C-alpha positions as protocol buffer text, in pm:
chain_id: "A"
residue {
  index: 1
  type: MET
  ca { x: 1277 y: 2672 z: -680 }
}
residue {
  index: 2
  type: ASN
  ca { x: 1249 y: 3041 z: -759 }
}
residue {
  index: 3
  type: LYS
  ca { x: 1120 y: 2945 z: -1104 }
}
residue {
  index: 4
  type: ILE
  ca { x: 837 y: 2749 z: -945 }
}
residue {
  index: 5
  type: ILE
  ca { x: 744 y: 3032 z: -709 }
}
residue {
  index: 6
  type: ASN
  ca { x: 757 y: 3278 z: -998 }
}
residue {
  index: 7
  type: THR
  ca { x: 527 y: 3053 z: -1201 }
}
residue {
  index: 8
  type: ILE
  ca { x: 277 y: 3042 z: -915 }
}
residue {
  index: 9
  type: GLU
  ca { x: 285 y: 3421 z: -884 }
}
residue {
  index: 10
  type: LYS
  ca { x: 252 y: 3469 z: -1259 }
}
residue {
  index: 11
  type: GLU
  ca { x: -26 y: 3217 z: -1324 }
}
residue {
  index: 12
  type: SER
  ca { x: -206 y: 3250 z: -986 }
}
residue {
  index: 13
  type: LEU
  ca { x: -430 y: 2947 z: -1042 }
}
residue {
  index: 14
  type: ILE
  ca { x: -371 y: 2606 z: -887 }
}
residue {
  index: 15
  type: ALA
  ca { x: -620 y: 2342 z: -996 }
}
residue {
  index: 16
  type: ILE
  ca { x: -678 y: 2078 z: -730 }
}
residue {
  index: 17
  type: MET
  ca { x: -735 y: 1720 z: -841 }
}
residue {
  index: 18
  type: ARG
  ca { x: -907 y: 1531 z: -563 }
}
residue {
  index: 19
  type: GLY
  ca { x: -1115 y: 1216 z: -581 }
}
residue {
  index: 20
  type: VAL
  ca { x: -1080 y: 1172 z: -956 }
}
residue {
  index: 21
  type: PRO
  ca { x: -1085 y: 803 z: -1059 }
}
residue {
  index: 22
  type: ASP
  ca { x: -736 y: 684 z: -1147 }
}
residue {
  index: 23
  type: ASP
  ca { x: -829 y: 599 z: -1505 }
}
residue {
  index: 24
  type: LYS
  ca { x: -959 y: 952 z: -1568 }
}
residue {
  index: 25
  type: CYS
  ca { x: -675 y: 1157 z: -1421 }
}
residue {
  index: 26
  type: LEU
  ca { x: -479 y: 1198 z: -1743 }
}
residue {
  index: 27
  type: LYS
  ca { x: -794 y: 1303 z: -1929 }
}
residue {
  index: 28
  type: VAL
  ca { x: -877 y: 1559 z: -1661 }
}
residue {
  index: 29
  type: ALA
  ca { x: -520 y: 1688 z: -1665 }
}
residue {
  index: 30
  type: LYS
  ca { x: -535 y: 1731 z: -2043 }
}
residue {
  index: 31
  type: ALA
  ca { x: -869 y: 1910 z: -2012 }
}
residue {
  index: 32
  type: ILE
  ca { x: -738 y: 2170 z: -1771 }
}
residue {
  index: 33
  type: ILE
  ca { x: -417 y: 2215 z: -1971 }
}
residue {
  index: 34
  type: ASP
  ca { x: -631 y: 2276 z: -2281 }
}
residue {
  index: 35
  type: GLY
  ca { x: -810 y: 2544 z: -2076 }
}
residue {
  index: 36
  type: GLY
  ca { x: -484 y: 2722 z: -2000 }
}
residue {
  index: 37
  type: VAL
  ca { x: -413 y: 2596 z: -1649 }
}
residue {
  index: 38
  type: LYS
  ca { x: -39 y: 2570 z: -1580 }
}
residue {
  index: 39
  type: ILE
  ca { x: -35 y: 2438 z: -1222 }
}
residue {
  index: 40
  type: LEU
  ca { x: -195 y: 2123 z: -1083 }
}
residue {
  index: 41
  type: GLU
  ca { x: -207 y: 1981 z: -732 }
}
residue {
  index: 42
  type: VAL
  ca { x: -274 y: 1607 z: -699 }
}
residue {
  index: 43
  type: ALA
  ca { x: -415 y: 1540 z: -353 }
}
residue {
  index: 44
  type: PHE
  ca { x: -344 y: 1243 z: -132 }
}
residue {
  index: 45
  type: ASN
  ca { x: -646 y: 1077 z: 30 }
}
residue {
  index: 46
  type: PRO
  ca { x: -573 y: 991 z: 396 }
}
residue {
  index: 47
  type: SER
  ca { x: -883 y: 770 z: 418 }
}
residue {
  index: 48
  type: ASP
  ca { x: -746 y: 540 z: 145 }
}
residue {
  index: 49
  type: PRO
  ca { x: -478 y: 299 z: 274 }
}
residue {
  index: 50
  type: ASP
  ca { x: -336 y: 276 z: -79 }
}
residue {
  index: 51
  type: THR
  ca { x: -316 y: 651 z: -135 }
}
residue {
  index: 52
  type: ILE
  ca { x: 64 y: 666 z: -139 }
}
residue {
  index: 53
  type: GLN
  ca { x: 90 y: 418 z: -425 }
}
residue {
  index: 54
  type: LYS
  ca { x: -207 y: 560 z: -617 }
}
residue {
  index: 55
  type: THR
  ca { x: -123 y: 929 z: -580 }
}
residue {
  index: 56
  type: SER
  ca { x: 244 y: 876 z: -656 }
}
residue {
  index: 57
  type: LYS
  ca { x: 153 y: 697 z: -979 }
}
residue {
  index: 58
  type: ILE
  ca { x: -84 y: 976 z: -1083 }
}
residue {
  index: 59
  type: ILE
  ca { x: 182 y: 1242 z: -1027 }
}
residue {
  index: 60
  type: ARG
  ca { x: 439 y: 1038 z: -1218 }
}
residue {
  index: 61
  type: ASP
  ca { x: 200 y: 963 z: -1505 }
}
residue {
  index: 62
  type: ILE
  ca { x: 97 y: 1328 z: -1546 }
}
residue {
  index: 63
  type: LYS
  ca { x: 458 y: 1445 z: -1547 }
}
residue {
  index: 64
  type: ASN
  ca { x: 555 y: 1177 z: -1799 }
}
residue {
  index: 65
  type: GLU
  ca { x: 259 y: 1257 z: -2025 }
}
residue {
  index: 66
  type: PHE
  ca { x: 264 y: 1636 z: -2020 }
}
residue {
  index: 67
  type: GLY
  ca { x: 617 y: 1730 z: -1917 }
}
residue {
  index: 68
  type: ASP
  ca { x: 677 y: 2103 z: -1889 }
}
residue {
  index: 69
  type: ASN
  ca { x: 323 y: 2185 z: -2001 }
}
residue {
  index: 70
  type: ILE
  ca { x: 212 y: 2179 z: -1638 }
}
residue {
  index: 71
  type: LEU
  ca { x: 369 y: 2225 z: -1296 }
}
residue {
  index: 72
  type: VAL
  ca { x: 267 y: 1935 z: -1072 }
}
residue {
  index: 73
  type: GLY
  ca { x: 260 y: 1933 z: -693 }
}
residue {
  index: 74
  type: ALA
  ca { x: 123 y: 1710 z: -421 }
}
residue {
  index: 75
  type: GLY
  ca { x: -161 y: 1809 z: -191 }
}
residue {
  index: 76
  type: THR
  ca { x: -294 y: 1700 z: 149 }
}
residue {
  index: 77
  type: VAL
  ca { x: 63 y: 1618 z: 246 }
}
residue {
  index: 78
  type: ILE
  ca { x: 6 y: 1559 z: 617 }
}
residue {
  index: 79
  type: TYR
  ca { x: 257 y: 1279 z: 676 }
}
residue {
  index: 80
  type: GLU
  ca { x: 627 y: 1252 z: 604 }
}
residue {
  index: 81
  type: ASP
  ca { x: 583 y: 931 z: 402 }
}
residue {
  index: 82
  type: TYR
  ca { x: 342 y: 1120 z: 176 }
}
residue {
  index: 83
  type: LEU
  ca { x: 607 y: 1387 z: 130 }
}
residue {
  index: 84
  type: VAL
  ca { x: 884 y: 1143 z: 48 }
}
residue {
  index: 85
  type: ALA
  ca { x: 660 y: 960 z: -199 }
}
residue {
  index: 86
  type: ALA
  ca { x: 564 y: 1289 z: -365 }
}
residue {
  index: 87
  type: TYR
  ca { x: 930 y: 1387 z: -394 }
}
residue {
  index: 88
  type: GLU
  ca { x: 1025 y: 1052 z: -545 }
}
residue {
  index: 89
  type: SER
  ca { x: 738 y: 1084 z: -795 }
}
residue {
  index: 90
  type: GLY
  ca { x: 862 y: 1419 z: -920 }
}
residue {
  index: 91
  type: ALA
  ca { x: 629 y: 1661 z: -740 }
}
residue {
  index: 92
  type: GLU
  ca { x: 762 y: 2017 z: -749 }
}
residue {
  index: 93
  type: PHE
  ca { x: 570 y: 2173 z: -463 }
}
residue {
  index: 94
  type: ILE
  ca { x: 406 y: 2050 z: -144 }
}
residue {
  index: 95
  type: TYR
  ca { x: 59 y: 2175 z: -55 }
}
residue {
  index: 96
  type: SER
  ca { x: -78 y: 2097 z: 292 }
}
residue {
  index: 97
  type: PRO
  ca { x: -395 y: 2183 z: 485 }
}
residue {
  index: 98
  type: ASP
  ca { x: -206 y: 2246 z: 810 }
}
residue {
  index: 99
  type: THR
  ca { x: 107 y: 2394 z: 966 }
}
residue {
  index: 100
  type: ASP
  ca { x: 350 y: 2114 z: 1049 }
}
residue {
  index: 101
  type: ALA
  ca { x: 705 y: 2238 z: 1106 }
}
residue {
  index: 102
  type: ASP
  ca { x: 852 y: 1891 z: 1047 }
}
residue {
  index: 103
  type: ILE
  ca { x: 683 y: 1864 z: 708 }
}
residue {
  index: 104
  type: ILE
  ca { x: 794 y: 2215 z: 614 }
}
residue {
  index: 105
  type: ARG
  ca { x: 1156 y: 2154 z: 712 }
}
residue {
  index: 106
  type: LEU
  ca { x: 1172 y: 1821 z: 528 }
}
residue {
  index: 107
  type: THR
  ca { x: 1012 y: 1980 z: 221 }
}
residue {
  index: 108
  type: LYS
  ca { x: 1287 y: 2242 z: 215 }
}
residue {
  index: 109
  type: LYS
  ca { x: 1557 y: 1980 z: 281 }
}
residue {
  index: 110
  type: LEU
  ca { x: 1436 y: 1792 z: -27 }
}
residue {
  index: 111
  type: GLY
  ca { x: 1450 y: 2110 z: -233 }
}
residue {
  index: 112
  type: LEU
  ca { x: 1077 y: 2149 z: -293 }
}
residue {
  index: 113
  type: VAL
  ca { x: 854 y: 2454 z: -262 }
}
residue {
  index: 114
  type: SER
  ca { x: 664 y: 2453 z: 68 }
}
residue {
  index: 115
  type: ILE
  ca { x: 303 y: 2575 z: 80 }
}
residue {
  index: 116
  type: PRO
  ca { x: 156 y: 2478 z: 419 }
}
residue {
  index: 117
  type: GLY
  ca { x: -194 y: 2562 z: 534 }
}
residue {
  index: 118
  type: ALA
  ca { x: -255 y: 2821 z: 805 }
}
residue {
  index: 119
  type: ILE
  ca { x: -539 y: 3049 z: 910 }
}
residue {
  index: 120
  type: THR
  ca { x: -427 y: 3236 z: 1224 }
}
residue {
  index: 121
  type: PRO
  ca { x: -141 y: 3486 z: 1263 }
}
residue {
  index: 122
  type: THR
  ca { x: 33 y: 3241 z: 1496 }
}
residue {
  index: 123
  type: GLU
  ca { x: 14 y: 2957 z: 1244 }
}
residue {
  index: 124
  type: CYS
  ca { x: 134 y: 3184 z: 965 }
}
residue {
  index: 125
  type: LYS
  ca { x: 433 y: 3297 z: 1172 }
}
residue {
  index: 126
  type: GLN
  ca { x: 517 y: 2939 z: 1271 }
}
residue {
  index: 127
  type: ALA
  ca { x: 502 y: 2829 z: 907 }
}
residue {
  index: 128
  type: LEU
  ca { x: 724 y: 3113 z: 791 }
}
residue {
  index: 129
  type: LYS
  ca { x: 969 y: 3049 z: 1074 }
}
residue {
  index: 130
  type: ALA
  ca { x: 996 y: 2683 z: 970 }
}
residue {
  index: 131
  type: GLY
  ca { x: 1082 y: 2789 z: 614 }
}
residue {
  index: 132
  type: ALA
  ca { x: 753 y: 2799 z: 421 }
}
residue {
  index: 133
  type: ASP
  ca { x: 775 y: 2975 z: 85 }
}
residue {
  index: 134
  type: ILE
  ca { x: 405 y: 3060 z: 53 }
}
residue {
  index: 135
  type: ILE
  ca { x: 120 y: 3032 z: 302 }
}
residue {
  index: 136
  type: LYS
  ca { x: -199 y: 2858 z: 197 }
}
residue {
  index: 137
  type: LEU
  ca { x: -471 y: 3045 z: 384 }
}
residue {
  index: 138
  type: PHE
  ca { x: -721 y: 2766 z: 442 }
}
residue {
  index: 139
  type: PRO
  ca { x: -1011 y: 2746 z: 465 }
}
residue {
  index: 140
  type: THR
  ca { x: -1111 y: 3082 z: 321 }
}
residue {
  index: 141
  type: THR
  ca { x: -1444 y: 3197 z: 182 }
}
residue {
  index: 142
  type: GLU
  ca { x: -1581 y: 3523 z: 55 }
}
residue {
  index: 143
  type: ASN
  ca { x: -1689 y: 3600 z: 413 }
}
residue {
  index: 144
  type: ASP
  ca { x: -1325 y: 3595 z: 524 }
}
residue {
  index: 145
  type: LEU
  ca { x: -1201 y: 3880 z: 303 }
}
residue {
  index: 146
  type: GLY
  ca { x: -1187 y: 4132 z: 588 }
}
residue {
  index: 147
  type: TYR
  ca { x: -1014 y: 3882 z: 814 }
}
residue {
  index: 148
  type: ILE
  ca { x: -750 y: 3808 z: 550 }
}
residue {
  index: 149
  type: VAL
  ca { x: -679 y: 4179 z: 507 }
}
residue {
  index: 150
  type: ASN
  ca { x: -639 y: 4219 z: 883 }
}
residue {
  index: 151
  type: ILE
  ca { x: -393 y: 3933 z: 929 }
}
residue {
  index: 152
  type: SER
  ca { x: -191 y: 4010 z: 615 }
}
residue {
  index: 153
  type: ARG
  ca { x: -121 y: 4370 z: 713 }
}
residue {
  index: 154
  type: PRO
  ca { x: 110 y: 4290 z: 1006 }
}
residue {
  index: 155
  type: LEU
  ca { x: 247 y: 3994 z: 808 }
}
residue {
  index: 156
  type: SER
  ca { x: 313 y: 4199 z: 496 }
}
residue {
  index: 157
  type: HIS
  ca { x: 619 y: 3986 z: 412 }
}
residue {
  index: 158
  type: MET
  ca { x: 391 y: 3684 z: 373 }
}
residue {
  index: 159
  type: LYS
  ca { x: 302 y: 3554 z: 28 }
}
residue {
  index: 160
  type: PHE
  ca { x: -33 y: 3380 z: 46 }
}
residue {
  index: 161
  type: ILE
  ca { x: -270 y: 3167 z: -157 }
}
residue {
  index: 162
  type: CYS
  ca { x: -642 y: 3148 z: -80 }
}
residue {
  index: 163
  type: THR
  ca { x: -809 y: 2808 z: -93 }
}
residue {
  index: 164
  type: GLY
  ca { x: -1156 y: 2691 z: -1 }
}
residue {
  index: 165
  type: GLY
  ca { x: -1396 y: 2943 z: -150 }
}
residue {
  index: 166
  type: VAL
  ca { x: -1251 y: 3017 z: -492 }
}
residue {
  index: 167
  type: ASN
  ca { x: -1492 y: 3026 z: -784 }
}
residue {
  index: 168
  type: LEU
  ca { x: -1573 y: 3243 z: -1085 }
}
residue {
  index: 169
  type: ASP
  ca { x: -1746 y: 3499 z: -862 }
}
residue {
  index: 170
  type: THR
  ca { x: -1470 y: 3533 z: -602 }
}
residue {
  index: 171
  type: ILE
  ca { x: -1148 y: 3527 z: -805 }
}
residue {
  index: 172
  type: GLU
  ca { x: -1119 y: 3904 z: -837 }
}
residue {
  index: 173
  type: LYS
  ca { x: -1209 y: 3956 z: -470 }
}
residue {
  index: 174
  type: PHE
  ca { x: -929 y: 3732 z: -346 }
}
residue {
  index: 175
  type: LEU
  ca { x: -675 y: 3879 z: -587 }
}
residue {
  index: 176
  type: SER
  ca { x: -774 y: 4233 z: -491 }
}
residue {
  index: 177
  type: ILE
  ca { x: -676 y: 4178 z: -127 }
}
residue {
  index: 178
  type: GLY
  ca { x: -327 y: 4059 z: -216 }
}
residue {
  index: 179
  type: ALA
  ca { x: -346 y: 3683 z: -278 }
}
residue {
  index: 180
  type: ILE
  ca { x: -69 y: 3579 z: -515 }
}
residue {
  index: 181
  type: GLY
  ca { x: -254 y: 3261 z: -599 }
}
residue {
  index: 182
  type: LEU
  ca { x: -584 y: 3076 z: -577 }
}
residue {
  index: 183
  type: GLY
  ca { x: -643 y: 2708 z: -521 }
}
residue {
  index: 184
  type: THR
  ca { x: -964 y: 2546 z: -643 }
}
residue {
  index: 185
  type: GLY
  ca { x: -1085 y: 2205 z: -740 }
}
residue {
  index: 186
  type: ILE
  ca { x: -1460 y: 2178 z: -749 }
}
residue {
  index: 187
  type: SER
  ca { x: -1523 y: 2498 z: -947 }
}
residue {
  index: 188
  type: ILE
  ca { x: -1325 y: 2348 z: -1239 }
}
residue {
  index: 189
  type: ILE
  ca { x: -1296 y: 1972 z: -1191 }
}
residue {
  index: 190
  type: ARG
  ca { x: -1660 y: 1917 z: -1103 }
}
residue {
  index: 191
  type: PRO
  ca { x: -1743 y: 1560 z: -999 }
}
residue {
  index: 192
  type: ASP
  ca { x: -2049 y: 1546 z: -1224 }
}
residue {
  index: 193
  type: LEU
  ca { x: -1842 y: 1646 z: -1526 }
}
residue {
  index: 194
  type: VAL
  ca { x: -1577 y: 1385 z: -1445 }
}
residue {
  index: 195
  type: GLU
  ca { x: -1840 y: 1117 z: -1397 }
}
residue {
  index: 196
  type: SER
  ca { x: -2004 y: 1198 z: -1732 }
}
residue {
  index: 197
  type: ASP
  ca { x: -1667 y: 1232 z: -1912 }
}
residue {
  index: 198
  type: ASN
  ca { x: -1753 y: 1589 z: -2006 }
}
residue {
  index: 199
  type: TYR
  ca { x: -1394 y: 1701 z: -2044 }
}
residue {
  index: 200
  type: GLN
  ca { x: -1486 y: 1982 z: -2280 }
}
residue {
  index: 201
  type: GLU
  ca { x: -1684 y: 2156 z: -2006 }
}
residue {
  index: 202
  type: ILE
  ca { x: -1390 y: 2114 z: -1766 }
}
residue {
  index: 203
  type: THR
  ca { x: -1177 y: 2285 z: -2030 }
}
residue {
  index: 204
  type: ASN
  ca { x: -1435 y: 2562 z: -2063 }
}
residue {
  index: 205
  type: LEU
  ca { x: -1445 y: 2620 z: -1686 }
}
residue {
  index: 206
  type: ALA
  ca { x: -1066 y: 2622 z: -1667 }
}
residue {
  index: 207
  type: LYS
  ca { x: -1048 y: 2881 z: -1943 }
}
residue {
  index: 208
  type: LYS
  ca { x: -1303 y: 3103 z: -1768 }
}
residue {
  index: 209
  type: HIS
  ca { x: -1094 y: 3102 z: -1449 }
}
residue {
  index: 210
  type: VAL
  ca { x: -774 y: 3173 z: -1642 }
}
residue {
  index: 211
  type: ASP
  ca { x: -935 y: 3454 z: -1841 }
}
residue {
  index: 212
  type: ILE
  ca { x: -1065 y: 3631 z: -1529 }
}
residue {
  index: 213
  type: ILE
  ca { x: -720 y: 3620 z: -1372 }
}
residue {
  index: 214
  type: LYS
  ca { x: -554 y: 3751 z: -1688 }
}
residue {
  index: 215
  type: GLU
  ca { x: -803 y: 4035 z: -1718 }
}
residue {
  index: 216
  type: PHE
  ca { x: -760 y: 4129 z: -1354 }
}
residue {
  index: 217
  type: LYS
  ca { x: -383 y: 4145 z: -1388 }
}
residue {
  index: 218
  type: GLU
  ca { x: -401 y: 4347 z: -1706 }
}
residue {
  index: 219
  type: ASN
  ca { x: -615 y: 4608 z: -1529 }
}
residue {
  index: 220
  type: HIS
  ca { x: -420 y: 4627 z: -1201 }
}
């Protein structure tokens, strides 16, 4: 578990795979790996009644295909059956949009890294109290930088990831206020690029994100 948390802190970039057609997921995963991304979240889709079966298969297929080349977690884990399915598929961390103490406690019981979503001091405290390893501050945009600074000061023991407004122009801004990680999907895995099978451009975008993070860390 500590190895996973350390990887998140070291790499700082979590690519979010959401809404990618099933037959293109492995190609997208390869594209971001080629761009240097080391962590991938595969999101459940609550509006799809078959999401448990589909998402579980994607997680399993990516792990089987790429092994230790990428750390794979499950996202939008808002129900316990999603969590159990993710665990059984080999997911290594659980990424949620909300603070649900039952989900957090079960995540820890199953031995996975817990990254629940929160946005208020109360939610952050509740998540930490339930056993969360890292807080996913969500949704966050560039306009929320001051707010994030203000809530993280009294919660200085909190490790947090910013998700919702991460792109090439905001990476350094979020890192500069103490985020240990950044979650983004659309700024790398753009729907138009997936639709047109332009995996090379997905690789290029992934590399640009990775390079900015590396340069920031080298200079700070």
